[in-house]
VOKEPA-726310 format. One record per residue (C-alpha): residue in one letter; x, y, z. Coordinates in steps of 0.1 Angstrom, whole numbers, padded with zeros to 4 digits, always signed. Each point is the difference from the previous one (the first is absolute). Example, Ala and Ser with C-alpha at 12.3 -4.5 7.8 and 13.67 -1.06 7.14 Angstrom:
VOKEPA-726310
A+0123-0045+0078 S+0014+0034-0007 
end
This chain:
VOKEPA-726310
M+0149+0496-0692 Q+0032+0002+0016 P+0008+0006+0037 I+0019+0034+0010 R+0033-0006+0008 F+0023+0022+0028 G+0025-0009+0018 P-0008-0038+0019 Y-0041+0010-0004 A-0024-0007-0030 L-0031+0020+0000 D-0028-0022-0014 A-0034+0014-0010 R-0015-0032-0014 N-0005-0013+0036 G+0007+0031+0021 E+0033-0011+0019 L+0031+0015+0008 R+0031-0022-0001 R+0032-0004+0018 D+0031-0026-0018 G-0037-0020-0008 E-0011+0008+0043 V-0031+0013+0001 V+0002+0035+0017 P-0036+0010+0016 L-0018+0030-0015 A-0035+0018+0003 P-0017+0008-0028 Q-0005+0034-0004 P+0043+0004+0007 F+0002-0030-0026 R-0017+0024-0026 L+0025+0031+0005 L+0026-0022+0000 L-0010-0013-0034 A-0007+0036-0011 L+0033+0011+0008 A+0020-0031-0014 S-0014+0001-0034 R+0014+0039-0005 P+0032-0005+0014 G+0020+0030+0000 E-0030+0023-0010 L-0016+0021+0029 V-0035-0011+0011 T-0017+0029+0010 R-0024-0004+0032 E-0032+0012-0023 E+0013-0031-0018 L+0002-0022+0025 H-0034+0008+0010 R-0018-0007-0035 E+0018-0032-0010 V+0001-0011+0034 W-0033+0012+0018 G-0017+0002-0034 D-0025+0029-0006 E-0014-0005+0040 T-0004+0028+0026 F+0028-0004+0027 V+0001+0021+0028 D+0027-0010+0013 F+0023-0003-0025 E+0032+0013+0015 R-0001-0018+0030 G-0010-0037-0021 L+0028+0012-0030 N+0027+0006+0031 F-0007-0032+0013 C-0003-0021-0030 I+0034+0017-0013 L+0018-0017+0039 Q-0020-0037-0003 A+0025-0001-0036 R+0024+0010+0018 T-0001-0023+0029 A-0006-0028-0025 L+0028+0008-0020 G+0024+0011+0031 D+0006+0031-0016 D+0010+0037+0017 A-0016+0038-0012 K+0035+0014+0009 N+0019-0027-0023 P-0021-0016-0025 Q+0007-0025-0019 Y-0036-0006-0012 I-0025+0023+0007 E+0011+0041+0001 T-0017+0027+0013 L-0005+0034-0022 P-0012+0026+0028 R-0032+0015-0010 R-0003-0025-0035 G+0002-0035+0003 Y+0024-0026+0001 R+0016-0018-0026 F+0013-0035+0003 V+0039+0001-0008 A+0011-0042-0003 N+0009-0014-0030 V-0031-0014-0010 G+0001-0037-0023 R-0020-0022-0011 A+0006-0042-0006 S+0007+0004-0039 A+0009+0020-0022 R-0025+0021-0022 P-0006+0030-0022 V+0004+0028+0019 R-0037+0014-0014 W-0012-0034+0012 L+0014+0009+0034 V-0017+0033-0001 A-0030-0013-0008 A-0003-0030+0022 A+0008+0024+0033 A-0026+0021-0014 L-0023-0028-0001 L+0011-0014+0036 V-0012+0036+0014 V-0035-0005-0019 L-0007-0030+0008 A+0010+0007+0040 A-0025+0031-0002 I-0026-0016-0010 A+0004-0030+0021 W-0002+0029+0030 Q-0028+0017-0016 R-0024-0033-0002 D+0012-0003+0036 E+0019-0034-0007 P+0021-0007+0024 V+0041-0007-0019 V+0008-0025+0032 T-0017-0039+0002 G+0001-0023+0021 R-0005+0012+0039 L-0025+0020+0012 M+0008+0029+0023 L-0021+0017+0024 A+0004+0027+0027 V-0029+0005+0034 L-0001+0042-0004 P-0002+0015+0038 F-0037-0008+0014 E-0018+0035+0005 G-0005+0005+0043 A+0011+0005+0025 A+0030-0018+0012 P+0018-0025+0015 F-0033-0017-0011 A-0002+0007-0039 D+0036-0002-0003 G-0004-0038+0024 M-0022-0009-0029 T+0018+0011-0027 E+0033-0023+0012 E-0025-0027+0007 L-0010+0001-0031 I+0034+0002-0016 T+0017-0027+0022 H-0034-0021-0012 L+0001+0006-0040 G+0036-0006+0002 A-0003-0036+0013 L-0026-0013-0025 Q+0018-0009-0031 P+0031+0015+0004 Q+0013-0019-0039 R-0032+0017-0017 L-0001+0033+0023 G+0031+0024+0011 V-0019+0027+0027 I+0019+0035+0003 A+0013+0006+0037 R-0014+0024+0022 T+0031+0017+0005 S-0005+0014-0040 V-0043+0006+0001 F+0002+0017+0030 L+0014+0027-0017 Y-0033+0007-0022 R-0015+0008+0035 D-0025+0028-0005 T+0017-0002-0040 K-0026+0019-0026 K+0016-0020-0026 S-0024-0023-0023 V-0002-0041+0006 R+0015+0001-0037 D+0031+0025+0016 I+0008-0023+0027 G-0001-0033-0022 R+0023+0015-0026 E+0027+0012+0030 L-0004-0035+0020 G-0001-0021-0032 V-0030-0011+0006 R-0035-0017-0013 Y-0019+0003+0028 V-0004+0018+0030 V-0026-0004+0033 D-0010+0030+0014 G-0027+0011+0030 S-0011+0015+0033 V-0008-0005+0034 R-0029+0020+0023 R-0002-0008+0035 E-0031+0009+0022 G+0015-0018+0029 E-0009-0041+0004 R-0011+0009-0037 V+0022-0003-0029 R-0008+0003-0037 V+0034-0008-0021 S-0007+0004-0040 A+0022-0014-0024 Q+0004+0002-0039 L+0022-0022-0027 I+0008+0022-0034 D+0019-0008-0025 T+0029+0031-0004 R-0003-0001-0041 D-0033+0014-0005 Q-0009+0007+0033 T-0032-0024+0000 Q-0011-0009+0032 L+0002-0044+0004 W-0019-0009+0033 S-0006+0022+0029 E-0023-0004+0036 S-0007+0014+0032 F+0001-0017+0032 D-0015+0009+0033 R+0010-0015+0030 T-0006+0006+0037 G+0023-0010+0029 A+0023-0034-0005 G-0017-0004-0036 A+0024+0034-0007 L+0031-0024+0000 A-0012-0023-0028 I-0002+0029-0028 Q+0035-0010-0012 R-0006-0030-0004 D-0035+0005-0018 V+0016+0021-0016 A+0028-0017-0014 E-0022-0030-0011 R-0023+0020-0023 I+0031+0017-0014 A+0013-0031-0004 R-0027-0020-0022 A-0002+0039-0018 L+0035-0011-0011 R-0012-0037-0004 I+0032-0011+0022 E-0002-0026+0027 L-0003+0013+0034 L+0032-0011+0028 N-0029-0005+0026 D+0016+0001+0033 D-0021+0011+0032 T+0032+0007+0019 L+0010+0029-0015 S-0025+0022+0012 A-0014+0008+0036 R-0032-0008+0019 S+0006+0024+0027 P-0007+0034-0002 A+0025+0012+0020 A+0029-0014-0013 H-0009+0010-0034 E+0000+0034+0011 A+0032-0006+0016 Y+0013-0022-0028 L-0006+0034-0024 R+0007+0027+0018 G+0036-0021+0010 R+0006-0008-0036 Q-0007+0042-0007 Q+0024+0016+0030 S+0023-0031-0001 S-0007-0005+0033 V+0011-0037+0020 E-0022+0009+0030 E-0032+0001-0018 L+0007-0033-0022 R+0009-0017+0032 T-0028+0010+0008 A-0020-0011-0029 T+0019-0038+0006 Q-0012+0001+0037 L-0034+0011-0008 E+0001-0026-0030 P+0023-0030+0001 G-0009-0015-0035 F+0002+0037-0018 V+0030-0012-0023 L+0005+0033-0017 A+0005+0021+0039 H+0026-0027+0002 V+0017+0006-0030 A-0006+0040+0001 L+0019-0006+0034 A+0032-0015-0006 E+0002+0026-0028 A+0002+0029+0026 L+0015-0019+0021 H+0028-0002-0028 I-0006+0038-0004 E+0007+0012+0037 A+0032-0021-0001 M+0013+0013-0031 R-0001+0031+0015 E+0012-0013+0036 L-0028+0008+0017 V+0003-0029+0011 D+0024-0031+0004 A+0004-0020-0027 R+0000-0033+0022 V-0031+0013+0019 A-0020-0002-0035 G+0017-0026-0013 E-0015-0020+0022 E-0038+0012-0001 I+0004+0006-0042 R+0008-0041+0005 A-0027-0002+0019 A-0028+0020-0025 S+0018-0019-0026 E-0003-0035+0014 T-0037+0008+0007 A-0009+0015-0036 M+0014-0031-0016 R-0024-0019+0021 L-0032+0022-0005 A+0007-0002-0036 P+0028-0019-0014 S-0006+0006-0036 L-0001+0043+0006 S+0033+0012-0016 Q+0001+0028+0022 A+0006-0027+0032 H+0026-0014-0022 D+0019+0030-0006 I-0003+0006+0038 A+0019-0027+0006 A+0026+0008-0029 M+0001+0027+0020 H+0006-0013+0037 A+0026-0022-0019 F+0018+0027-0018 W+0002+0026+0020 Y-0002-0015+0034 E+0021-0033+0001 W+0019+0006-0028 N-0008-0039-0013 W+0004+0009-0036 D-0011-0033-0017 A-0041-0003+0023 A+0000+0036-0011 E+0005-0006-0036 D-0025-0029-0001 A-0026+0022+0020 Y+0006+0030-0026 Q-0009-0028-0030 R-0032-0012+0017 A-0008+0033+0010 I+0006+0012-0039 R-0021-0035-0013 F-0030+0013+0018 N+0002+0030-0013 P+0017+0011-0023 N-0008+0036+0003 E+0008+0003+0035 P+0029+0032+0000 G+0009-0006+0037 A+0007-0032-0006 L+0024+0006-0038 H+0014+0030+0015 D+0015-0019+0030 H+0008-0028-0015 G+0022+0020-0025 W+0019+0016+0028 L+0007-0042+0014 L+0013-0004-0041 I+0022+0029+0004 T+0014-0013+0040 Q+0008-0028-0017 G+0022+0013-0035 K-0035-0008-0020 F+0007+0039-0010 D-0020+0000-0036 E-0027-0024+0012 G-0005+0020+0027 I-0003+0034-0017 A-0025-0018-0021 E-0021-0008+0027 I-0002+0034+0011 R-0010+0016-0029 R-0031-0026+0000 A-0007+0013+0032 Q+0001+0038-0012 E-0016-0012-0034 L-0031-0007+0022 D+0004+0037+0019 P+0008+0020-0030 V-0010+0032+0011 S+0019-0003+0036 P+0029+0021+0013 R+0011-0028+0022 A-0006-0029-0028 N+0024+0021-0020 V+0030+0008+0027 H-0001-0036+0009 V+0011-0011-0034 A+0028+0032+0003 W+0015-0015+0039 A+0003-0036-0024 Y+0020+0015-0025 I+0023+0016+0027 Y+0005-0036+0021 T+0008-0012-0039 R+0026+0029-0002 R-0020+0014-0027 Y+0002+0036+0010 D-0008+0019-0032 D-0036-0026-0007 A-0005+0012+0034 I-0001+0034-0001 R-0015-0003-0026 E-0031-0021+0014 A+0000+0022+0031 R-0004+0031-0023 R-0029-0017-0016 A-0015-0004+0038 L+0009+0039+0005 A-0026+0006-0030 L-0028-0013+0012 D+0008+0011+0037 P+0021+0037-0004 K+0002-0007+0040 F+0012-0031+0003 E+0031+0000+0028 E+0009-0041-0005 A+0004+0010-0038 L+0020+0031+0007 G+0018-0026+0029 C+0009-0024-0031 I+0009+0020-0024 H+0030+0012+0027 S+0007-0033+0010 A+0002-0009-0041 E+0024+0032+0002 M+0022-0006+0026 L+0004-0038-0010 A+0011+0010-0037 G+0027+0022+0016 K-0019+0037-0009 H+0000+0011+0033 R+0015-0009+0032 P-0010-0020+0029 R-0014+0020+0035 P+0023-0006+0027 A-0005-0031+0023 T-0027+0006+0028 E-0012-0027+0022 S-0039-0001+0005 R-0027-0025+0019 D+0001-0021-0031 P+0036-0023+0002 Y-0005-0007-0039 S-0001+0028-0011 T+0027+0011+0022 A+0023-0030-0015 V-0010+0019-0035 S+0010+0032+0012 Y+0036-0013+0012 A+0004-0016-0029 L-0004+0026-0030 N+0021+0019+0017 G+0031-0024+0001 D-0006-0013+0038 R+0000-0038-0003 E+0007-0009+0039 N-0031+0023+0006 A-0022-0015-0021 L+0006-0035+0004 V-0004+0008+0037 W-0039+0014-0006 L-0008-0026-0024 T+0009-0028+0023 K-0026+0018+0021 A-0026+0002-0028 R+0004-0037-0005 D-0004-0003+0041 S-0027+0017+0002 R-0016-0010-0036 N-0005+0031-0013 L-0023-0003-0031 S+0029+0016-0023 F+0027-0027+0003 P-0017-0022-0022 L+0013+0023-0031 A+0036+0001+0012 G+0010-0020-0020 V-0005+0022-0031 D-0006+0031+0017 P+0029+0025-0023 K+0002+0018+0028 L+0017-0026+0021 D+0026-0003-0028 A+0035+0016+0021 L-0008-0038+0020 N+0008-0020-0028 G+0025-0028+0005 D+0004+0006+0033 P-0009-0041+0017 R-0013+0018+0029 F-0029+0013-0026 V+0001-0034-0013 E-0004-0016+0029 L-0030+0025+0012 L-0019-0009-0028 A+0002-0037+0001 S-0013+0002+0031 A-0031+0010-0011 R+0004-0024-0032 L+0008+0028-0024 T+0026+0007-0021 R+0014+0031-0024 Q-0019-0001-0031 I+0015+0032-0024 R-0013+0002-0033 
end
């Protein structure tokens, strides 16, 4: 049975893989089956009802329309396709879809044989789905669904489990990131539907109930294929004992999956007050709450990590001077590294400090490599490492890392728009617009995606830049002048950006909005002062 080939892609039902130029393109089982059904009937209208039968079988699927739209979006994302200018999947409004690419096989066969083989592929895929057997093999994928109960304790419980489970054995177990799973808060979807949409075999869900000092946490591990409960348990704690619940739950789930637990006692707090401050700080991205958590319990490593991340967000929003934030981030990083030298997040914030605050590209690369080695499932490290690679002119490698982060956070509009921004800095404007539109499909009111589309269209010459304006941000002001052809003022403000250690300055070597400065020796010298060179794809 030969793979279905179209353009640079090959779709192989034997092992459930989509490949581009020989490289595997990650695609969850349900979108894979949908793509297989379409590609097996090239040029034909495949109705929504037919897709329901061929992909979902005879089972009842309450939210079919949303599920189908999500699968189409995932398939188009994997193919780099655009709904408005499709190369592969065409929408026929109110009717269905059509696969419009030319389809070939590895070797010539009679036409009747090809038709029969294509039909057989669809049948086999449908049979596999009806038997609830996943097509894709290899690493197990798991999602921790939002725990029921009052925030911030319930949300904190969810996040703690994601952190613990993500650090178990990353080569064998992949854990979906929090921004994707939190979209399922208060959902009425079945575990089976959620498993399909996220491409996971297992989910963990549970609830938290508090009465004064008493806390009860109930958790269960479910196989999404048949919604079988594999493990469940309740934990009753009072006082400080409640703060060890997340470790207990992680250990028991790990045993249920027969995966060895990385038993690191530094990850959890012993002090109730520190733990509560940490949960409030994570929920609100509050620097003050997280400072309190680290002061109450200096050995609480996750509080130091969260403090560094919150400070970075404030610095990026210009709520605090980058140089001041950088010093506190450096201290938090050193403490986290000392407390938990094998914790991925500790190396991630060390890399973040070296990259954005010290402009020490080699140190940042080394730290990101360590963070990813300790946990290949850490989306923050993958995302930021991708941007580091882009600033160094390694465009394809950088986009690949940012896409890996996106795969761990598949239904997050922000994770999707980050791919779009990466395409802008590599001057692939059509790709950027396509990816930003996918983010809008997930959240039509997502303003960052609209801004990304505007930037890409402007740089592609589809409309003129806005008149130059000065703002508190020297880098943005430099960009505004450069876009309007005012080289002198652009260089003045870009120098101010360098001198103030502006967090956008590391992007100056690849920023297409600064193209007006290309060739100016002053621009070259300015970049060289930060050990940057102009990199254009």
